[in-house]
N, C-alpha and C positions, 0 to 999 in steps of 0.2 A: 152355781152360775151366777150372772150378771142379777144383780135386784133390777126391777123397773125404775126405782127411782136413780138410780143410776147413768141408766143407758137416758133417762129423762132428760137427763143435767147435761148430755151432748148432745140431743137433738129430741127437742119435744115432740111426742107421737100424736099425729090424728088422733081423730075415736075411729079410724078403722084397724089402728094398729091393736086395736085394745083384747083381741082376741090373741095374738103375735104375743102379747104380753102375760097373760093368763097361760099360755100354754108353756113358758119359761119357766123352771122349778127356780124358786128362791134360796139365795145360797144361807147355809147357817151361820158363815163367818162374818164376821163385827165388820161395819163397811169401812172404809180403808180411810183416814183419817189423811193422809197424804200420799202422792203416788208410791208406788213400789219403783223400787233401780230395777230396769229392765231388765242390766246384765246379773242381776242378782236372784230375783225372784223366782215363786215357783212358777211352773207354767200355766198351773190352773190361775195365780194372781194375774199373770202376763194377758189371757185371754181375758178377766172376765174384767182389767180394766183397759187394755189398750186394744182388743181385739175388736170383743160383742159390741161396744159402742158404737162402734161404726160399722161392722159389719150386719148386725141385726138389723138396725134401720133399714140397711142397702136390701138384705133378703126380701124384707117386707114390702119395701118398693119396688121390687122384684116382682113379687107374686102382684101385685096389685098390676104393673106395667103387662104381664103373663097376661091377667084376665080379658087388659082393654083391647089386647090383642087377638083375642079369643084363641089362645095356647091351648085351655081346658076343654076345647069344642072340636077342634080338629088337630087331624096326624101330623100333617105339616104345616108350618106357616114362614115366613119370613123373620119372624123375629129370632133374637138368637141371645139367649140370656147371660150367655158369658160377655158377651160385647156391651150390654145394657149394665152390665154388675161394674164392670171396667170402668166402662165411662161416669157411673155412677158414685163410684168409689174417689176416682183421681179428682172429679169437682167436688166432692165431700170431703177432699183433705184438708185437714186445720194449718197447715204449711201457704194451703192456697184459696184463703178465706175472704180473701180482698179480691181475687185476680177473677176475671171474668169466667164465664161458662164455654168450656172447650169442648166440642165435640168428638169422637173417639176418633176419628183416623186422623184429627189434627194434631193428637197427643203425640210428643216425639221418639215416646217409646215404641206407639205404636206405628209410627209409620217407619224405624229404621225396621222395626220385625218384619213389616209390609214388602219391605224391598228386598229382605231376604227369602220372605215365604208370601210369594203372592196368591190368595186367595182366586178358588176356580169362581167364575161367574155362577151370579144366584139362578136359578132355574125361571126362565119367563113363566112360567105357573106358579110362582112363588112372589111375583113381581107387581102382576095384574089383582088388581082389584075383582070382585065378583061383578061387578058390572060389566070392567073391559073384558073379563075372559068370556061371560055371557055374549059379547057382541062377537067377540073371536071364534069361538063355538057357532053360533048362528049364520055369521056370514060363509064358514065352512059349508054347513050344512046346506045353506040356500043355493052357493054354486055344486054342491052335489046332484041337487035337485034339479038345477039349470041343464050338469051336463047329461043327466039322464035322460031328457027330453031328444024325442025322434031325430027331430029337427036338428039341432043342436049335434048328435051323434052322425048325421049324415053329414052335417058339415065339417065335423072333426076327419070324419074317412075319406071325404074329397080332400083338405089340405095335408093327409097323410100320404095321401095317392099323389097331389100334387109333388110332396118333397122327393120319393122316392123316384118319380118320372126326372124331374130335373135334378137329379142328384148332383148339386154345384159342390160337393166336395171331390168329389172324382172327376167331374169335368175340371177342375182346376189343377188334380194330378196328374191328370193327363197332360194338358199344357205346359204343364213345366217339366215335365216329361219330354215333350216335344223340343221345348224351348232348351232343353239343357243337350238332347243328342244333335243340334246343330251344332 
């Protein structure tokens, strides 16, 4: 597999990535003097020279972002690792080094894919922050407690009876029935 010095050649690793580098087995093959031909090289050479120098730093960055998003503390989060990695790889593509950052949903192939395969909406429970969720829960609980009050119950019962006595829908139907009969 890729030697850490080869990976650092493409993307200098911050100090936090040393753990990832220590976990990578060091290749016993001699380092590449010149790039191998991607069409004729072995699969191992192709991976070591063309794929791992980009993918491994992306995976390390993915883990850092997942930790920030508290993915290791909760069962469900709004963080979608595939989306993050796709955006990261697109923006770190050597062919785009002089271009500005592009958000995932502005990437051309992502736009095309989502036109044909729209995503379901993200549940509200994943979109709300902990503070916003606590406000929603507290307001529901306070409303429930108010509705349990005997005076409020009496008022609600009175409104229900009023609606039943003055059954508007029934009166309107009878009116139109009489009009049609004329």
